[in-house]
N, C-alpha and C positions, 0 to 999 in steps of 0.2 A: 525651683519652680519652672525656671526657664527650660531646664533640661527636660523635665516632665512634659511641658507644653510642646517642645520640639519633638519628642519621641511620639507623642499622641499625633502631631500633625504628620509625621512620617507614616505612622500606622494607617491614618485615614487616607493619605495619598496612595498608599500601596493597595489599600482595599478598593478605592474608587477607580485607580488606574493600574490594573495589574500589568506586571511586566510580561508574564507568560502564564499560559494555562497548560499544565502538565498532566499528561495521561499515560499510565502504563496499561497497555492493552494487550489481549491475546484472544485466542479462539473460544475462551469462555464467556467473554462479554462483547464480542464484535465478530464480524465475518469478513472474509476475503474470498470471493466467489469468481468463477470464470464460466465463459460460455463461447461456443462457436458452433460451426456446422461440420458434419462429417457426411459425405456423399449426399448433400442436400437436407439432411436431417439435423435439427437443432439439438444439442446436448449442453449440459451444464453440470458444474461441480463446485466443490469447495475445498479449501485447504483446511484440514482438521487440526493441524498443529502449526502454530506461528506465534509470534510475539512482536510487539512494537513499543517503543518510546516516542511519544508525540509530545513536543513542546511548542505550543502555538504562540506566535507573537501577540502582545497586547497593545493597549493604547498608548502607553508611555514610551514605547520604542518605536513610534511612528509606523506601526504595522509591519516593521521589518524584523528579521531575525527569526528565531525558533529553529527547531530541527526536528526531523522525523527519521527514525531508523527502524527497520524491520528485518526479521529473518523468518524464513519459511522452510518447514521440513517438507521437502518435495515429494517424499514417499507417502505423505499424508493427503495428496490430492485425490479426492474421491468423486465420483460421478453417479455411483449407483448402478452403473453398467459394468458387469464383470469383465468384459472384453477390454473396455477403456481402462478400468482400474488396474488391470494386469499389464496393459501396454505402456502407460504413461511412465513408470519407473524405468523402463528399458533403455538401453543405450542410445537408441536413435531419438528418443523423446527426451525425458528429463535426466537421464543417465544418472541415477541416484547412487550408483556404486561408486562413481567418480566425483560427483557433485551433489552431495545430499542436501546442501542448503542453497536457497535463493536468498538474496539481500537486496534491500534497498536502503540508500542513504541520500538524504536531501542535500542539495547545495544551497538552496534558499527556500524560505517560506515566507510569503508576503500576504498580509491581511487585505482583503477586498470588502466590499459592501455585502457580498453574498456568503463569503467564507475565506478561503485562502488558496492562493496560487503556489503549487508545490513544484519545485524543479529539483531533480537529482538523478542518481544512477542506479539502474536496476541491473543486477548481476544474476545471470542464469547460465548454467553449464560452463562456468569460467569466463563468460563474455559480459562485459559491461556496456550499457548503452544509456546515453543521456535521455531524459523523458520529462515530461511536464503534464501535470493534470490539476484540476480545481477540486478542492475539499469543500463542498458546500455545506452550510448549516441548514438542516431540515428537521423541524420537529424535535428539537433536542438531540439531534444526531449529527455526526459529520459523515457525509456521503460523497463518494466519488465514483465515476465510471469513465473508463478510458480504454483504448485498445493497445496492445502490444503486439509487435510483429514477431511471431514465432520464428521465422526464418532468420531474422537478425541475430537470434541467440543460438542458432544450429539446432533448433527443436524440430524434429521430423524431417530433416533434410535429405536423409538417405532414402526414406520410403516415399516421400511426397515433396520433392524439391520445388515444384511448380505450384504447390497449393491447389493441386487439382482434386484432391480427395478431402483435405482438412482446410478450413479456413486459415488463411495466412495471418489475419489479424484476430487475436483472441481477445474478447471483451472482458475486462476485469472490473469487478465492483467491490468496493469497500464500504462497510457500514459500521461506524464506531459510536457507541453511546457517549454523550459528553458527561463529564463529571465522575 
């Protein structure tokens, strides 16, 4: 009887104080979008093929821990503009022939009152850079918006090294349903 009560107490504690919330997400149930300017005109796009594992810290681990990893098929970046869609995979931009995947791996995920602060490394075109963003809880979704510096990854440096034509900072937006 003591063993049964102990197991029941453990189940209740795990239910009330979850260690982690785990999500397997991809382009079928979530979005990774980007936007910027080209010669003063706004454009936006989405990655049509990507996947991620999201393990968020819970209450019993003091809001620390968790991990997020993601990979992106860079050839799946689509804007709806034929010129941009043909240019993005080229060698000066995403260079999908030599670097078909982009990757993100968190180094820490910390729970906050509004969501989670995520720190990690983004790798594009074989270059990794540290980054930080906030993943907010909004209406049953996890949402983030943050800039990435395209020049730091060597994106478009041959044709636009001073960001005269295309924004240096590309705004990324993540939208993941919870559960």
